[in-house]
N, C-alpha and C positions, 0 to 999 in steps of 0.2 A: 614820835614815839621813837626811843634807841633803837643800836641792833640788837640791845643786850636782851630787849624784849621780845623781840622777835625772836630773836636765839630762845628763849624761857619758851615760846610756842612753840618751838620744833622740839624740844626738850619731851614739853608734854606729850606731842602729836607723837613722838617714837616709842615712850611708854606702851602706850595703846596700841601703838600696831606689833612691836613685837609679841607683848604682850597677847596677843590674835592670833598668833603662830606659835608661842608656845603652852597656852593654855586647854591645850584637846590631850597631852599627857596626862594630868593630873583627873581629866574630867572622864578618861577613860572606862573607868569602875562603872559611876554611877548611871552613865549613859548605859551602857553594855546591859546592868542591869535593868532598863526600864525596857529596852530593845530585849530582853532576855534571850542573850549572845553572849559569848565569852569574851571578855576581856582582850585575850589574843589577839579575836577575830576581828578586834576594832582598829588593829596595828596600821591598815591602810589607811585611817581617818590621820593619824600624826605623821605617814609619808606623805598622805595629798597636803596638808598645811606646805608643808618643806619643799613637793614640786612646784607647789602655788609660788611657794615666793621665789624660786630660781627663775620658774620661765619666761617673767615679762621684764627680765633684767636688758636682753638683747631690743626687742621693741620699744621697753622706754626710752633707749637711747636716742633710737628714729623720733621717737616724738620730740625730746631733748632738742632735734635739729627743725625740729616747727616750732616749740613752745615755749615760752618761759621755765625754770627750773619751777616757780613757786605755783605755778598753774599745775601743775601736775604734782607736786606734792599738795595741794590742795585740792585736789581730782582722786587723790587716795584715800584722803580721810573722809570724803564723800563716798566712795567706793566699800570703805571699813565700815560705816552704819549700814548701810542696805543690807552688806553681807553678811553679818551680823545679827543683824532681824531676820536674814534668811537663814539661818544659822539654827535660830533659835526658836524656832516653828518646825524642826528637822522630826518628819514621821515615819524615817526609815533610815538604816544604815549608810545608804546610798545617797540618800539627803542630805544626812551628816557629812558623808565622804566630800560630797559637792562645796558644799559647807566652806568645811575648811581648805578645800583649795581655791575657791573665792576667794575666804580671808588672808591666804599666803598670798594672796596677788596682790596685794597693798603694800606689803612688805617689802617686796623685791622691787614694786614702781618707789617706793617713796626712801630707800638706799639708793639709788641709784640717780636721782632729779635732788636729793638733799644733801649729799657729802659735796658734789661739788658746789651746790651752793654755798655749802659752809666756810668752804676752802676761799669761798672769792666776800664770801662777808665780811673775815675776819683773816683777809688774806697776809697778816705779819704775825700770826698765832696761830698755823693753820692745825698744827698737833694737838695744842690744850684747847682748842675749840671739840674736835674730835673726839677729844678723848674724856671731855666733858659729856658730850651728847651720847658716846658710845656709853658710856657710864649710867644714863639713864637708862638708856635701852638693857644695861647688863640687870637694875636693879629689879626689870619686871621681868628679867629668867630668875631671880633667884624668888622673887618674891610669887609666882604664879601659884605654887600650891600652897602657902597662906592664903593668898585671895582667892582660893576655890574653895578651901576649908572654911573660910567665915562666910561665903556666900551661902554655903549648903546648911549653913544653923539657919537662914533665917527664910531661904528657896531653895529650888530644885537646880539642877545643871543650866535647865535655859535662861535661869534668872541671869547666869553668869554671862551669857550673848546679850540680851537685854541691858545689862549695865552699862559693856562695852560699848554698844551701840550709842548709847546716849552720852557715854563721855566722851566717847572718841567723836559725835556731833559737838560737844560742845567745846573741844580742846581745837577741832577744825575751823569752828567760826571763831576764837579766839587769832588763829594763824590767817583767817582773812580780813579780821580787822587791823591784824600788825603788819602783813602787808600792804597793806592800801594806807599805811602811816607810818611809811618806813620808805626810806628813798631808798631804793635798790641797785646792786651795784650792775654796771654797766658790760656784762659778760656774755659772752655766749651767741652773741651776733653772728660772727664769722662759722659758726659752728655748723655747717650743715649738711657734713657728707660721714659717716659710718667706716665707707671703704675708704674715702681719702685719710680720715684719722688714724686708721687703720694703717693704711700703707703708710704715714707719716712718723708714726708712733709705734712701729712693729717691738722694735728692740725694748722699749719699756714695756709693753703689756707684755711680750715672752717674758721677759724677764721678773714680772711681777708672779705672773702665773705660775711660772717655775718656783719662785719661791713658796706660795702660798698655797700653791696644789699640793704636793707633795705632802707639804706639812698636814694642810687641810684634812688630805685622805685618812690621815693616821687618826689624826685629832676626830672626826666623826666616827670611822671604826673604833675609838674607845669610848666617848661618852656617849652613845648609843647602845652601845651593849656593854654599858662598865659595870651595870648591876649584876649581870651575869657573868661577867669575869669575875668578879669577884668573888663571888659564890664558886665558881667553880673552882678557880686556881686559888682563891685564897682561904676560903672556908668560913666567909665574912654572908652572914643572913642578908635577905632580901632587905629590910627595914635599916639595919646600919648600912647600908650599901647605897641606899637613896638618900640616906644624909651625908655621905662620904659625896653623892655626886655633886649633890647642895651645895657643900660646901667646898667643890671645886669650882664653880662658876660661882661662888659667895668670893672665891678670889679675885675673880676677873674683875670687882667697882673698883679696888685701889689701883689695880692694874691698867686701867685705862686712864684716869685720872693722871697716874706719875707716868707711865708710857708715853702718853701724849705729849706731856709739860719736855719730856727727856728730846720727843720728836723733834719739838723747836729749836734747840740747842746741840744737837749733835748730828753729824754726817748719818743719813740713813742706813743706808746699804752697812756699813759697821754694827749698826742698832739690831738691822733686821737679821744679819748672821749671827750675831752672840744669842738673839731669842731664841731664832730656831734649832742653835748647836742644844742651847741647853733644855729646850724642850724634848729633843731628841735624848736628849743624856737620862732627862728624869723620868722620858717613858723606858726607856732600858734599865734603870736603875728597879723600877716597879718593880719589870718582872721578877730580880731577883729577891726581893725582899721579904721578910713573913711577918705576920702581926699586927694588929689594928694601929697603932701608936705609927708603927713606919710607914703603912698603907696611907694613914691619913695623914702625915707630912707629906707623902710622895703627892696628892690630892690635891694638896695647896698649891706645893711648889707646883706642879704640872697644868692647875687651872690661872695660877698668875703667869705663866710664862706664854700659854697661850692666847690669852687675850691681852696680855702686851702685844702678840704678831698684829690683832687688826689695826689699832691707832698707827701705830707704826707704819706699815704696807699703807693703809689710806692716805698717808701723811706724804709718804715716799712717793706713789702715783701722782697726787693731787698738787702736790707743790713740784713738782717737775714737767708737767703740763701745760703745754700754752693753752691761752683763752682760746684758739681758734680749735684746739683739738680735745676739752680737758670732757666733756660728758659724754663725748660719744666714744674718745676712746678708754675712759672709766666706765664706760660699761661692757666696753668687749674683754677687758681685762674680772670685769663682776662677775660678767655672763658664764666668761671658758673656767676660770678659777671656781664657780659653783658648781657646774658640772662633773668637776672632776671630783671635789669634795665629796659630793652625793651619791658616789659608788666607792665610799669607805666602808660604809658599813653592811652594805652589800660584802664587798668582796671578802671582808672578816671574816663575816658569818658562812661565808663559803667554803671556805682554810677551813675552820673549824669541823662544818658538818662535813667536810670531807678525812677528817681527822687529822688535822693539825692540829696541835695547843694552842690555848689561848697566850700562851706567856711564849711561844716558839714565832709563830704569828706576828706580835706584837714587838719584838725581839726585831724582825726581820724589817718589820717599815721602819724602825726608828732608826737603825743600821744604816736604810737606802734613803733617808732622809739626811742621816749625816755626811752620808757620801754626796749626796745631791748639795746640799750647803756646803761641804768643802768644794767640792768643783765650783761651784758659783764665788766662794773665797777667792781662790784663785784666779777666777777671772775678771773680777774685782781688782785684785793687785798689779794684774798684767793690762788693766785695762780698757777692756771690753764690755763691762758694764755701764749702761747709765748712770752716775753720780748721783744723780737728783737734782731738784733743788737745791737753795739754798734753804739752810732750816730756817721755819720760824714765815716763809715768804709763798707766795705763787706767783708764777711769773706774767707777762704784764696780760694788761685787758680788764684788770680790777682796779677800784676805784680806792684810795686808802679808809682804812676799818675804821669808823668813827662810833661813838656812845650816840652821838648825837643823831 
């Protein structure tokens, strides 16, 4: 079996992995109706899914020092099958919240194990492969509300989780077959210590965290509160606000594809600096414009910019890290930046609650992101930042990519 077929199995898997942590938002209202509680009171459920996604990243890095990457990927699929079934039979809000957390675990474990694996399967086109893989995940983000709407026509909200469990089981079985029939890259054997990797690669990990931490902090606060922001600051109704949020996520589909390929062809640090600068500028301009058309255009530009950052950052990190540190150092980077990002919506919500306007808060954060990226650009020009690997290649320890 070719590596492309294995890659296809991973793309199918990531669709359901990402769907599992995003599916709770559109299911809040029907679940709230059954449990006879308000939809707002189930906000803890969506938060639990993201907390579950963030919490296993560092422990998974430790597991990668003991087990091959594809073993962990297969385990995440099996975990999703079981946790989806557990969630489908929720009898209370507490049960549903626990199910959301457990389903979220699978996504955190999956990304930490599979992103390094993809960079090793296709060492000569890291960005392109990560971009296609990210596109599959982004399609799930855009399609989650449509998926739920279709299921609710023929069943109830529990049917959604039963279907996810069955489809995740099928994709996991496909992944098992693919890994057994594909020659896996001989990578990661020397990666045996998170501490050693952290000490050796601290400059690269810190650079990645600074780049994406402040940007992700702003993004998390923006998209989680986008509907309320548009209602309060722009006078746009809730239904239209949800449509604009979907438009923002849809812009990520071409962003992953285009920027992934671009990251294989140009130096990654200038690319990342350009993306973050554009994103910060677009958010600042959003706070100044009025009218539905202007807001819609800015929503697309913001969505395209921020989703371009993810394949560019992953390519930068994974094409720079040597084989003996790749899995562990990437886990350190991912766990730290996820923790910083997760604080964004809470910080923005707190600021608004205390009397700051949405516009002033987003202006402040976008200016802060602009200042940080300007400082990083100056450091890059002075030679203080790791420049990254050669575009389109991972360092030693991988075998050449092959379609056979």
